[in-house]
N, C-alpha and C positions, 0 to 999 in steps of 0.2 A: 492694908496687904502686903503678906511675911513675905521673909527671904525666901523661902524654896518657890513662893509664887509667880514671886519677879523674875525668877529666873528664869520656871517654868515659860513664861512670857517671850523674853527673850529669846529664849532656842528656838519659838512656835516663829517670831520674826525670823529668824536669819536659818531659813529652809531654805529660800530660793538660792542664797548666799552660798548657803554648805556644797550644795549642787553645783556650783558655779565652781568652787574649787577640787569636787570631785572628778569635773572631767578636764581642769588642768591636772591634776592626777596622773591622772591617765595619759597624759600627751609627757610628761618627765617623768614616768615609770617605761614608758615605751622607747625610750629615746638609751635608758641604762641600760634595761634590754637589750636594748642595740649592740649598745657598746659591748657587752659578754657575747655576746653570737658575734661580732667580728673578729672580735681574739679570744674566738672557742675557749672559753672558761672552762675550767672543771678543778676535778679535785686534787688532781694532782699540781693546780696554784696553790693550797690549801700550808704546800709544803713550806719549811723554812730551811736556811743553814746558819750556821753560828760565828763567830770570829770577823773577820773582815765584811764579811756581807755580800763575796763577787759570785757571782750565778743565781741571784736571788731569783729563781725564773718567776715566781708569783709578786714579789714587787714587780719586778720590770714590766712585767703585762697592766700589775695595776695601774702602773703612769700612765701605762698608752689609754687603759681604759678610761681615766680620767681624763689624761687631754681630751678625747673621742664629744666624752657626756659636757665638756665645758666646754667645749669649740675651739679648742689651743692647740697649738704646734707640739710642744708637749705638757708634762705635769712631774713633779717629782714628789710621792705620801711618803712622808718618812712618819713611823714613831720618833723617833732622834727631837722633832720638835717636841718643846715639854707646854706650849701652848700655842693660841694664834699671834697672840704678839711676840711672841718668839721666828716664826715664820713671816709675818712681817720684818722682821730686824733683820732677818737673812738676806730678806728680797732689797731693802735700802742700802746696807750694807757693802751687798753687792755688788750693784749698778751704781749706786752713785762714789765719788772722787772727789779730795781734799780742791776745794773750789768752785767746784758743781754748789745750784742751788735748789733745791725742794720747796716748793707753791702747793701747800693745801689749800684745796680751792673748794673748802666746803665750811669753813670757819673751824676754831680748835679742834684736832685730832681729841680720839679716847683720852679718858686721864691714862692708859700705861704706857701709851707712849712720848711723853711727855718727857720721862726720862731718857727715852733713848732720844730722839731728838735732843736734848741740853734744854728742856725748857724748865726742868729743876735738877736741884741737886749739882753735884760736878765731881770729877775725877772719876767717874766709872766706864770710860772710852763713850760719852754720845758721840752722836754724829755731831756735832757742832768742835767737839776737841778734833773731829778727826778733820774741821777744817769746812765743812759742809755748813753754806748757810740756807736760814728760814728763812720763809715767809708767808701769810696765810688770811688767804682776802676772805675777809668778814661776810657774812653771811646778811641779806637785806634786814629788815625790822619786823618782815613776817615771815624770817626765816627760810626764805630758799636762795637759791643758788646768785649771788649777783654776775651775770652773763652780759650784760657792758663789760663792767671794772673786770671779769675774766680774761675779756680780748685784749684789753691794755694791759692788764696784768704779766703774760707770757714774756719773758726775755729772751734773747739771747744767750744768757748763763744759764736758763731755766733748763735743769738737768731733768727731773723729776718734775710729775702730777701729782699728787698723792689726793687721792680720790677717795673716802669713807664714805660705805655704803650706809651704814647703821645707823643713826643718831647719836648713839653713845648714851654718852648724861645728859645729853642736849635735847630742848623743846626744839625740836625741830621733824619735818619729814624726813623720812630715810628716803636716799634716791631710787630709783627706779631704773632699769637699763636703758628707757628709752631719756631719760638725764646723763645718765656716765654716759651713752650715746653721744648728745650734743656736748656737752662736756669736750671729749673724746675731740670731735668735729673742728671744736673751739682752738683747744690746743694745737691742734693738729696745722692748721690753717697759719698759725703765728710761728708755728715753732712745730716741724717736722723731726726735729731730733728730741724731741722733747715728750720722755714717758712718759707712759700715761698708767700708772700701778692703783690698783683696785683694793679698797681692805677689802673684802665682799663676806667677812664675818657675820652670821646671822643671815645670809641672803641666800644663801644655794638654793635652789630647786622651789622662789618665791615666785618667778615667772618662767616661761620655758625657756628661755634662754639666758646665758650670762655674758657677765661684763666682757669674759676678753673672746664673746662670740658678735661683740658689736662692736671690737677696734680697740680694746684695751689692748696693754701691750704685756702687763703684769698682772696680776694676783693674788692673793694668799687668804687662807681662810685655818679654824680649827677643825679637828675628826672627832671633837668630842661635843661639836653643836650639830648643826642641819647635817651635813653627811655623812658622820659617822650613824645615824638612822638612832640615838639613845643607847648602842653599847660597843663602841669602840672603845679600846680602854686611853685613848692617848695618840697626840702627835698633831701636825698639821702637814697641808699641802701648798702648791703652787703650782699656778700653771700658765702657758703664756706661751712667747716666743722661744723658741728654744734656746738660744743666746743667752736672753738672759733668766732662762729657769736655770742654766748648768750656770751664772755666773754665781745667783745666790746658792746654788749647791752647794760650789765651791768655798760660801763660806758657814755652810753649813757641817761642814766636812773639812775640805782644805783643796786650795790647789792642787789641782794634779789629782785629784782624787775626786772627788765633782757628788754625782749623782754614783758614782759607780759602788760608793763604800755604803755601809750600813744596814743591816740584817734586819730582818721583823719581826726575829721573837719568839716565833710561832704566833705571829699577830695578824698572819693573808686571810686566816677565812673569817672570821672577825669583821676584817677592813672591807672585804669584798661585800655581804654580809647585809654591813653596816651600810654601802652607799646600794645595796640595792633595796633595803627597809625606810634612807631616807625621802621619798621625795611622799611617799603614804607616813610618815613622822611631821615633817615639816606642815604637809597639809592640815592635819590635828593640831599642829601650833598654832597655827594662822585661821581655826576657829577658832582657838580658845582666846587669843587676843581683837573675835570681832564680838564674843560673847562678853568680854571682863568690857568692850567699850559698849558696847549696848545697853547695858547694868549698870554703870556709872557715870554713864550720860544723862542717861534717863533722870538720874540721881539728884543729876545737878554738876557733875566735876564738870571741868574741862578733860579734853582725854588727848591722845595725838596715838596712832592717827583717827580717825573718827569713827565712827559708828560706819560700818557698811563705805566708809571708803579704802582704796586697794589698796592691801599690805603689798613694800616692798620690804620687809622684814620679819621675825617673828617676833617682836618686843611692844609691848603696848604700854602705853605710857599713862599714868594719871597724878592730874594734877590736887594733891592730898590739901597741903597746905599749912601744913602741922607736926612735926615731931611725934607729937602723938599718935596721932594718926598711920603715920607713915611705918611707927614699931607696931602699932596693934593689927595692918595689915602685912605687915611679915607675922608676924605671932600666927597669925590663922591660919596664914598659907601653907606654914613648915606645919604643921600642927596635920594640917591633912596631906603631907608628904609622905613617900614611900619609906624613905632611909629615917630616923630622927627625928621623929613626930612628939617625942619627947624633951625636943631640946628647945632652947627661948632665946630665941635672934636676942643679940641686944648690938647696939654701935658700936665699933671694934675699927682700929687702924687697918689697912691693907695694903703689903706691896706692893708700889705701881702707883697707888692711887693719893690723890689730895686729900679728901677728907674724908672723916670715919663713915664707913660703910654699914646698915643694914643688914641682911642676907638671911631671905630664906631657902634654901633648895636641897632639901631630901633626895636627892640623885641616886643611884647608883654609881654612879662615875663622879669622884668627885670635883665640881667646877662645871658639868656638863653642861647646866642649869635645864637640858631638855624636857627632864620629868616634869614639869610647871614647875617655875621659880619666882622670885621674888626680890627685887634692892636695889635700895637707892643710895645715892651719897643725904647723909646727916648736913643739909642746908639748903639755905629758902632756894625754890620756894617746895623742899618739901615734896619732890615726886615721887613717884613707885615707876619700877620698872617690869613687868611681867611677861615671864619668855616662855618657851616653851609648852609642854603640855602631850600627852602622848594620845588623846582619845578630849571632847570638848567636854565630855561628861566629869570627869577628875573637876574641870573649871570650876563648872556646875557645884562639885560638890564645895572645892572652899570660896566661891563665891559667897554659898550660903552662909558660911562661918567666917566669912570677914565684916557682911550686912549685919550680921547678929549680936558681933562685938561692937562695931560704933553704932550700933541701937543705946550702947553703954555707957559711950561716952559722954 
């Protein structure tokens, strides 16, 4: 059976799954439309202001729309965030104080947070340098939350529980909103004053409820991932309890300015339109992950999540087992990217990451990963993480190229 036939059969087998995803998309889109209706979004919200950003009606209304969609008291949507990591860092610096303890409840955090916490490098003003202590709760041998250990891990001094929804560069299941709700319930039962903070990157619109709608106090994410709908040019968001969102806003700007500063530089139309497109774009990315998983599982590779398993983010991991296959996969993926198809991905260091990375992603927004990307750290067991995809047919084309390349190795 050739590559095209393998992919074609996988698509046919996924028809019921794709239909189920479309039904969920309708629920998420209805939620977004409801927020637009409630706050009477019109063309006047696309205008912007300059300078300090005082009186930016479009920005302030967008904050309200995001809060409504996320099931939160308040939200902060700003192009001044340079990445999801920046939004997360603002949240952590905003609510943590010297002597506080932060507990990561889902094992090691994503690589880019290691220097924020103080696990790598020094002299950059990490949380550790400001007297914030850190612990992490290891996952079980099967990659699950250690629920019994979590109950015992929350202490009186545990100010914040860090909940990373996505798998990051680890071989584990990403967390569902039901998982997050269970974590929140356990944490609050042990210490009601502990803030439950969720790194929600790659998780928006995967389900019909977001973490803040099921009890999380605060969460953060990137606008060039899921909620940007492939068209937002930059930024990040925070959502949660109003007091905590404002504390984080004061770290982005300054105490006394908080959420009142920061113009949107004529980006309001894209920010609104990206949010409108987000449910559809995320749905297509989910279909791409199902297709990749189905094809590679059929070929005998370990995949995470497994075929037909409910998705909790837009990331599909494959255990390739060799650096040659990792690089070959990324080269084939890059060749069928809309931007930079002529480029050859090679291992290289990346700011904030411990290992060299191989990255393929010719996206219209640099670093967005939304138009089908693949990357992985050059370390054993040589995992590749596929993300994005504006339509599953794009993944099908790239998959055929990967299979043809692998046949020559």
